[in-house]
C-alpha positions in Angstrom: -41.9 45.3 40.0 -38.4 45.4 38.5 -37.1 42.7 35.9 -35.0 40.0 37.7 -32.3 39.0 35.0 -32.4 35.9 33.8 -29.8 36.0 31.5 -27.1 33.8 33.0 -23.3 35.2 32.1 -20.1 32.9 33.0 -17.2 34.5 34.7 -14.0 34.6 34.1 -13.4 31.7 35.9 -15.9 29.9 34.0 -15.1 30.9 30.6 -11.2 29.6 31.7 -12.6 26.5 32.6 -14.8 26.2 29.5 -11.6 27.0 27.6 -9.5 24.4 29.1 -11.6 21.1 28.7 -11.9 22.9 25.2 -8.2 22.1 25.0 -8.2 19.2 27.1 -10.3 17.9 24.2 -8.2 18.9 22.0 -4.8 17.7 23.1 -6.4 13.8 23.1 -7.8 13.4 19.5 -3.8 15.4 19.0 -2.7 12.7 20.3 -5.5 10.3 18.7 -4.7 11.3 15.7 -1.0 10.9 16.0 -1.4 7.7 17.0 -3.2 7.0 14.3 -0.9 9.0 11.9 2.3 6.3 13.5 0.3 3.5 13.1 -0.5 4.1 8.5 3.0 5.1 8.5 4.2 1.9 9.5 1.9 -0.1 7.3 3.2 2.7 4.5 6.4 1.6 5.0 4.8 -2.4 5.3 3.3 -2.2 2.0 5.8 -0.7 0.0 8.3 -3.6 1.6 6.2 -5.4 0.2 5.5 -4.4 -2.9 9.7 -4.1 -3.5 9.4 -7.8 -2.6 6.5 -8.8 -5.8 8.2 -6.0 -7.7 11.1 -8.1 -7.3 9.7 -12.0 -7.5 7.7 -10.4 -11.1 10.9 -9.7 -12.1 12.4 -13.2 -11.7 9.3 -14.4 -13.1 9.2 -12.5 -16.2 13.4 -12.8 -17.3 12.2 -16.8 -15.8 9.7 -16.4 -19.0 11.4 -15.1 -21.3 14.3 -17.6 -20.6 12.0 -20.6 -21.6 10.9 -18.9 -24.3 14.2 -19.0 -25.6 14.3 -22.6 -25.1 10.9 -23.3 -26.3 11.9 -21.8 -29.4 15.3 -23.6 -30.0 13.6 -27.0 -29.4 11.0 -25.7 -32.1 14.6 -25.4 -34.0 15.9 -28.3 -33.2 13.0 -30.7 -33.5 11.9 -29.5 -37.3 15.2 -30.1 -38.2 14.8 -33.3 -37.2 11.5 -34.0 -39.1 13.2 -32.0 -41.7 16.2 -34.7 -41.8 13.5 -37.6 -42.0 11.7 -36.3 -44.7 14.8 -36.3 -46.3 15.5 -40.4 -45.6 11.7 -40.4 -46.0 11.6 -39.8 -49.5 14.8 -41.9 -50.6 
């Protein structure tokens, strides 16, 4: 009795079909990755713009704070001068 061969061997056309399926899946995966990449690039640009706006706002706030501290110091000196004048008048 001759044994029947049960090993299946794909033909050239079947191999090409499998390769074609793999290529199709690869192209679809590439399209998805490209779309995600474009979305991430857009989000990155948006975040950079927000960060620049925050940095400008921070710089403005720092400048305003510096100006207020300067004005506060000038006012403190004027109050101290006025108090010392009152103390001199009070001492007479």
